MDTraj code that builds the backbone (N, CA, C; nanometers):
import mdtraj as md
import numpy as np

residues = "MET PRO GLY PHE LEU LEU ARG GLY LEU PHE ALA ALA ALA GLY LEU TRP VAL ALA THR PHE PHE LEU ARG GLY LEU SER PHE ASP THR PRO ALA THR LEU ALA ILE ALA GLY LEU THR LEU GLY LEU VAL ASN ALA PHE LEU ARG PRO VAL LEU VAL ILE LEU THR LEU PRO VAL THR ILE LEU THR LEU GLY LEU PHE LEU LEU VAL LEU ASN GLY ALA MET VAL ALA LEU VAL GLY HIS PHE LEU HIS GLY MET HIS VAL GLN GLY PHE THR THR ALA VAL LEU ALA ALA LEU ILE VAL SER VAL VAL SER PHE VAL GLY GLN GLU LEU PHE ARG ARG".split()
xyz = np.array([
    [-2.2753, 8.8255, -3.8859],
    [-2.1642, 8.7650, -3.8593],
    [-2.0687, 8.7771, -3.9888],
    [-2.1146, 8.7776, -4.1214],
    [-2.0278, 8.8031, -4.2465],
    [-1.9938, 8.9394, -4.2365],
    [-2.0769, 9.0281, -4.1971],
    [-2.0058, 9.1728, -4.2096],
    [-1.8802, 9.2020, -4.1120],
    [-1.8943, 9.1332, -4.0112],
    [-1.7952, 9.1315, -3.9229],
    [-1.6571, 9.0856, -3.9712],
    [-1.6706, 8.9614, -4.0235],
    [-1.5684, 8.9000, -4.1035],
    [-1.4967, 8.9881, -4.2173],
    [-1.5957, 9.0499, -4.2851],
    [-1.5612, 9.1379, -4.4003],
    [-1.4740, 9.2597, -4.3491],
    [-1.5404, 9.3124, -4.2399],
    [-1.4515, 9.4136, -4.1733],
    [-1.3273, 9.3645, -4.1215],
    [-1.3061, 9.2478, -4.0646],
    [-1.1968, 9.2161, -4.0198],
    [-1.1056, 9.1857, -4.1411],
    [-1.1162, 9.1288, -4.2624],
    [-1.0469, 9.1107, -4.3478],
    [-1.0060, 9.2470, -4.4147],
    [-1.1015, 9.3527, -4.4269],
    [-1.0285, 9.4903, -4.4653],
    [-0.9363, 9.5071, -4.3842],
    [-0.9459, 9.4951, -4.2336],
    [-0.8507, 9.5547, -4.1500],
    [-0.7391, 9.4746, -4.1729],
    [-0.7369, 9.3484, -4.2072],
    [-0.5959, 9.2868, -4.2130],
    [-0.5472, 9.3213, -4.3490],
    [-0.6126, 9.3710, -4.4445],
    [-0.5558, 9.3992, -4.5709],
    [-0.5033, 9.5420, -4.5406],
    [-0.5704, 9.6299, -4.4685],
    [-0.5170, 9.7497, -4.4385],
    [-0.3748, 9.7349, -4.3705],
    [-0.3823, 9.6531, -4.2714],
    [-0.2400, 9.6191, -4.1702],
    [-0.1439, 9.5633, -4.2863],
    [-0.1815, 9.4952, -4.3735],
    [-0.0729, 9.4467, -4.4730],
    [-0.0165, 9.5512, -4.5541],
    [-0.1084, 9.6502, -4.6033],
    [-0.0561, 9.7436, -4.6698],
    [0.0487, 9.8477, -4.5918],
    [-0.0060, 9.8649, -4.4936],
    [0.0794, 9.9410, -4.3947],
    [0.2092, 9.9020, -4.3572],
    [0.2368, 9.7613, -4.3633],
    [0.3717, 9.7200, -4.3510],
    [0.4626, 9.7404, -4.4477],
    [0.3949, 9.7808, -4.5789],
    [0.4934, 9.8177, -4.7058],
    [0.5385, 9.9644, -4.6818],
    [0.4484, 10.0481, -4.5942],
    [0.4714, 10.1942, -4.5908],
    [0.5295, 10.2329, -4.4785],
    [0.5301, 10.1422, -4.3630],
    [0.5949, 10.1909, -4.2272],
    [0.6792, 10.0713, -4.1782],
    [0.8171, 10.1402, -4.1487],
    [0.9096, 10.0746, -4.1095],
    [0.8760, 9.9924, -3.9733],
    [0.8103, 10.0554, -3.8845],
    [0.7840, 10.0211, -3.7516],
    [0.6775, 9.9194, -3.7208],
    [0.6154, 9.8746, -3.8486],
    [0.5096, 9.7735, -3.8242],
    [0.5473, 9.6278, -3.8962],
    [0.5396, 9.5386, -3.8192],
    [0.5842, 9.4187, -3.8658],
    [0.5003, 9.3056, -3.8056],
    [0.4844, 9.1605, -3.8954],
    [0.4025, 9.0774, -3.8397],
    [0.5208, 8.9472, -3.8623],
    [0.4912, 8.8664, -3.7554],
    [0.5946, 8.7569, -3.7319],
    [0.5367, 8.6467, -3.8672],
    [0.4061, 8.6278, -3.8975],
    [0.3143, 8.5387, -3.9601],
    [0.2215, 8.5666, -4.0256],
    [0.1924, 8.5135, -4.1597],
    [0.0530, 8.5910, -4.2134],
    [-0.0593, 8.5335, -4.1348],
    [-0.0545, 8.4337, -4.0411],
    [-0.1513, 8.3967, -3.9314],
    [-0.1833, 8.5253, -3.8398],
    [-0.0631, 8.5680, -3.7954],
    [-0.0629, 8.6583, -3.6933],
    [-0.1128, 8.8128, -3.7609],
    [-0.1512, 8.8165, -3.8920],
    [-0.1855, 8.9239, -3.9681],
    [-0.3229, 8.9117, -3.9813],
    [-0.3682, 8.7843, -3.9755],
    [-0.5138, 8.7721, -3.9900],
    [-0.5744, 8.7867, -3.8232],
    [-0.5060, 8.7269, -3.7490],
    [-0.5510, 8.7683, -3.6246],
    [-0.5614, 8.8857, -3.5738],
    [-0.4667, 8.9890, -3.6198],
    [-0.4287, 9.0980, -3.5865],
    [-0.5635, 9.1827, -3.6503],
    [-0.6204, 9.1551, -3.7709],
    [-0.7113, 9.2171, -3.8479],
    [-0.8589, 9.1892, -3.7566],
    [-0.8670, 9.0440, -3.7317],
    [-0.9785, 9.0389, -3.6594],
    [-0.9914, 9.1024, -3.5377],
    [-0.8864, 9.0954, -3.4718],
    [-0.8792, 9.1821, -3.3149],
    [-0.8896, 9.3181, -3.3241],
    [-0.8319, 9.3727, -3.4294],
    [-0.8700, 9.5064, -3.4546],
    [-1.0142, 9.5505, -3.4833],
    [-1.0645, 9.4561, -3.5592],
    [-1.2082, 9.4523, -3.5906],
    [-1.2930, 9.4785, -3.4675],
    [-1.2754, 9.3746, -3.3634],
    [-1.3326, 9.3395, -3.2396],
    [-1.3354, 9.4830, -3.1522],
    [-1.2086, 9.5012, -3.1541],
    [-1.1788, 9.6345, -3.0558],
    [-1.2494, 9.7317, -3.1110],
    [-1.2479, 9.7499, -3.2425],
    [-1.3263, 9.8745, -3.2979],
    [-1.4859, 9.8793, -3.2893],
    [-1.5000, 9.7417, -3.2822],
    [-1.6558, 9.7343, -3.2351],
    [-1.7009, 9.7329, -3.1215],
    [-1.6219, 9.7023, -3.0243],
    [-1.6591, 9.7161, -2.8958],
    [-1.6060, 9.8121, -2.8042],
    [-1.4630, 9.8286, -2.8098],
    [-1.4109, 9.9289, -2.7036],
    [-1.4029, 10.0589, -2.7945],
    [-1.4044, 10.0729, -2.8995],
    [-1.3647, 10.2314, -2.9492],
    [-1.5037, 10.2892, -2.9554],
    [-1.6217, 10.2616, -2.9519],
    [-1.7391, 10.3474, -2.9286],
    [-1.7399, 10.3903, -2.7921],
    [-1.7165, 10.3119, -2.6866],
    [-1.6842, 10.3647, -2.5594],
    [-1.5866, 10.4722, -2.5275],
    [-1.5074, 10.4590, -2.5967],
    [-1.4046, 10.5659, -2.5707],
    [-1.4086, 10.6895, -2.6635],
    [-1.4853, 10.6731, -2.7585],
    [-1.5350, 10.8104, -2.8369],
    [-1.6262, 10.8756, -2.7572],
    [-1.7202, 10.8179, -2.6960],
    [-1.8237, 10.8734, -2.6047],
    [-1.7576, 10.9420, -2.5023],
    [-1.6654, 10.8820, -2.4286],
    [-1.5767, 10.9363, -2.2966],
    [-1.4940, 11.0448, -2.3623],
    [-1.4222, 11.0585, -2.4725],
    [-1.3351, 11.1326, -2.4982],
    [-1.4276, 11.2423, -2.5921],
    [-1.5474, 11.2603, -2.5923],
    [-1.5994, 11.3589, -2.6694],
    [-1.5923, 11.4876, -2.6647],
    [-1.5550, 11.5425, -2.5510],
    [-1.5219, 11.6834, -2.5129],
    [-1.3784, 11.7189, -2.5871],
    [-1.3036, 11.6034, -2.5859],
    [-1.1553, 11.6444, -2.6346],
    [-1.1768, 11.6409, -2.7814],
    [-1.2515, 11.5492, -2.8618],
    [-1.2857, 11.5165, -2.9882],
    [-1.3185, 11.6750, -3.0412],
    [-1.4377, 11.7361, -2.9707],
    [-1.5099, 11.8437, -3.0120],
    [-1.3838, 11.9596, -3.0126],
    [-1.3254, 11.9635, -2.9167],
    [-1.2318, 12.0845, -2.9038],
    [-1.1126, 12.0708, -2.9888],
    [-1.0560, 11.9571, -3.0428],
    [-0.9802, 11.9419, -3.1539],
    [-1.0322, 11.9515, -3.2872],
    [-1.1675, 11.9586, -3.3083],
    [-1.2369, 11.9423, -3.4323],
    [-1.2502, 11.8194, -3.5156],
    [-1.1986, 11.6848, -3.4097],
    [-1.2480, 11.5645, -3.4662],
    [-1.1079, 11.5038, -3.4618],
    [-0.9939, 11.6088, -3.4837],
    [-0.8298, 11.5331, -3.5121],
    [-0.8125, 11.4496, -3.3983],
    [-0.8835, 11.4349, -3.2710],
    [-0.8427, 11.3441, -3.1679],
    [-0.8812, 11.1999, -3.1912],
    [-0.9834, 11.1871, -3.3176],
    [-1.0146, 11.0495, -3.3425],
    [-0.9011, 10.9780, -3.4215],
    [-0.8152, 11.0633, -3.4785],
    [-0.6973, 11.0100, -3.5210],
    [-0.5929, 10.9285, -3.4033],
    [-0.5929, 10.9926, -3.3030],
    [-0.5089, 10.9312, -3.1431],
    [-0.5952, 10.8400, -3.1349],
    [-0.7252, 10.8390, -3.1289],
    [-0.8038, 10.7377, -3.0846],
    [-0.7647, 10.5893, -3.1584],
    [-0.7989, 10.6095, -3.2903],
    [-0.7629, 10.5009, -3.3996],
    [-0.6209, 10.4279, -3.3579],
    [-0.5280, 10.5210, -3.3418],
    [-0.3916, 10.4895, -3.3012],
    [-0.3860, 10.3910, -3.1991],
    [-0.4608, 10.4276, -3.0998],
    [-0.4536, 10.3878, -2.9850],
    [-0.5048, 10.2423, -2.9744],
    [-0.6158, 10.2502, -3.0662],
    [-0.6513, 10.1058, -3.0999],
    [-0.5614, 10.0030, -3.1658],
    [-0.4915, 10.0662, -3.2584],
    [-0.3952, 9.9857, -3.3335],
    [-0.2819, 9.9363, -3.2258],
    [-0.2188, 10.0217, -3.1297],
    [-0.1087, 10.0013, -3.0378],
    [-0.1637, 9.9106, -2.9420],
    [-0.2929, 9.9013, -2.8993],
    [-0.3309, 9.8189, -2.8163],
    [-0.3406, 9.6770, -2.8581],
    [-0.3950, 9.6624, -2.9729],
    [-0.3696, 9.5157, -3.0346],
    [-0.2449, 9.4630, -3.0368],
    [-0.1463, 9.5623, -3.0992],
    [-0.0049, 9.5259, -3.1054],
    [0.0562, 9.4942, -2.9792],
    [-0.0012, 9.5673, -2.8554],
    [0.0536, 9.5280, -2.7410],
    [0.0126, 9.3980, -2.6871],
    [-0.1190, 9.3677, -2.6829],
    [-0.1582, 9.2275, -2.6466],
    [-0.1325, 9.1043, -2.7488],
    [-0.1021, 9.1296, -2.8705],
    [-0.0932, 9.0311, -2.9763],
    [0.0392, 9.0043, -3.0206],
    [0.0967, 8.8629, -2.9461],
    [0.2458, 8.8599, -2.9641],
    [0.2577, 8.8107, -3.1288],
    [0.3460, 8.8780, -3.2021],
    [0.4203, 8.8357, -3.3204],
    [0.3400, 8.9554, -3.3970],
    [0.2928, 9.0595, -3.3480],
    [0.2759, 9.1938, -3.3994],
    [0.3647, 9.3118, -3.3420],
    [0.4361, 9.3526, -3.4088],
    [0.5392, 9.4678, -3.3582],
    [0.5131, 9.6150, -3.4059],
    [0.4526, 9.6992, -3.2927],
    [0.4314, 9.8362, -3.3583],
    [0.5360, 9.9298, -3.2658],
    [0.6310, 9.9892, -3.3609],
    [0.7301, 10.0855, -3.2766],
    [0.6809, 10.1945, -3.2848],
    [0.6252, 10.2485, -3.1718],
    [0.5780, 10.4004, -3.1464],
    [0.4307, 10.4498, -3.1704],
    [0.4057, 10.5319, -3.1230],
    [0.2873, 10.5711, -3.1211],
    [0.2519, 10.6508, -3.2515],
    [0.3403, 10.7109, -3.3105],
    [0.3233, 10.7658, -3.4576],
    [0.3150, 10.6697, -3.5531],
    [0.3829, 10.5515, -3.5399],
    [0.3597, 10.4335, -3.6351],
    [0.2081, 10.3472, -3.5983],
    [0.1583, 10.3694, -3.5161],
    [0.0186, 10.3435, -3.4678],
    [-0.0651, 10.4149, -3.5439],
    [-0.0604, 10.5520, -3.5199],
    [-0.1486, 10.6319, -3.5844],
    [-0.1158, 10.6371, -3.7449],
    [-0.0087, 10.6247, -3.7876],
    [-0.0262, 10.6344, -3.9507],
    [-0.0662, 10.4805, -3.9944],
    [-0.0504, 10.3913, -3.9260],
    [-0.1241, 10.2559, -3.9453],
    [-0.2631, 10.2721, -3.9512],
    [-0.3044, 10.2847, -3.8286],
    [-0.4624, 10.3250, -3.8243],
    [-0.5144, 10.4321, -3.9452],
    [-0.4296, 10.5248, -3.9889],
    [-0.4776, 10.6176, -4.0893],
    [-0.4963, 10.5224, -4.2267],
    [-0.3837, 10.4294, -4.2615],
    [-0.3750, 10.3571, -4.3769],
    [-0.4799, 10.2325, -4.3602],
    [-0.5258, 10.1900, -4.2586],
    [-0.6110, 10.0859, -4.2464],
    [-0.7497, 10.1619, -4.2396],
    [-0.7763, 10.2775, -4.2351],
    [-0.9182, 10.3510, -4.2433],
    [-0.9339, 10.3649, -4.3897],
    [-0.8201, 10.3701, -4.4727],
    [-0.8382, 10.4351, -4.6092],
    [-0.8766, 10.2977, -4.6699],
    [-0.8085, 10.2042, -4.6631],
    [-0.8110, 10.0460, -4.7106],
    [-0.9660, 9.9828, -4.6868],
    [-0.9784, 10.0151, -4.5494],
    [-1.1098, 9.9875, -4.5044],
    [-1.2435, 10.0511, -4.5859],
    [-1.2107, 10.1710, -4.5936],
    [-1.3262, 10.2427, -4.6724],
    [-1.3490, 10.2136, -4.8310],
    [-1.2243, 10.2002, -4.8773],
    [-1.2006, 10.1535, -5.0546],
    [-1.2832, 10.0204, -5.0374],
    [-1.2374, 9.9141, -4.9254],
    [-1.2686, 9.7946, -4.9677],
    [-1.4462, 9.7567, -4.9388],
    [-1.4919, 9.8880, -4.8458],
    [-1.6376, 9.8739, -4.8125],
    [-1.7020, 9.9242, -4.9312],
    [-1.6439, 10.0271, -5.0050],
    [-1.7279, 10.0705, -5.1145],
    [-1.7354, 9.9850, -5.2274],
    [-1.6202, 9.9278, -5.2303],
    [-1.6108, 9.8177, -5.3580],
    [-1.7012, 9.6998, -5.3175],
    [-1.7339, 9.6494, -5.2111],
    [-1.8261, 9.5483, -5.1912],
    [-1.9515, 9.6102, -5.1152],
    [-2.0046, 9.7161, -5.1681],
    [-2.1298, 9.7646, -5.0926],
    [-2.2448, 9.6849, -5.1466],
    [-2.3347, 9.6624, -5.0691],
    [-2.4451, 9.5946, -5.1028],
    [-2.5761, 9.6786, -5.1470],
])
top = md.Topology()
chain = top.add_chain()
for i, resn in enumerate(residues, 1):
    res = top.add_residue(resn, chain, resSeq=i)
    for name in ("N", "CA", "C"):
        top.add_atom(name, md.element.get_by_symbol(name[0]), res)
traj = md.Trajectory(xyz[None], top)
């Protein structure tokens, strides 16, 4: 459980950093940002692996670049269902997912056990 919470914290931090670089991404309150991070962690833990398997042929044909689209879809999905999180357009979602991935990678490397 602590690993999941840490991933959610890194996702929230990544979303927070993304708000500085992307005009189309915003949160109404800090609590919404925290909930978005935890929700994104849940979506990435349960839904994303199923979608990766289902879209494996497309991912292979695009040499893995389709995973960027899939990550953006996860951010857009969270933004669609979470009131208070605003994502304007799919390009914003993909760029936000890219920023979240970089921040999460750096955070996991810093807190590696």
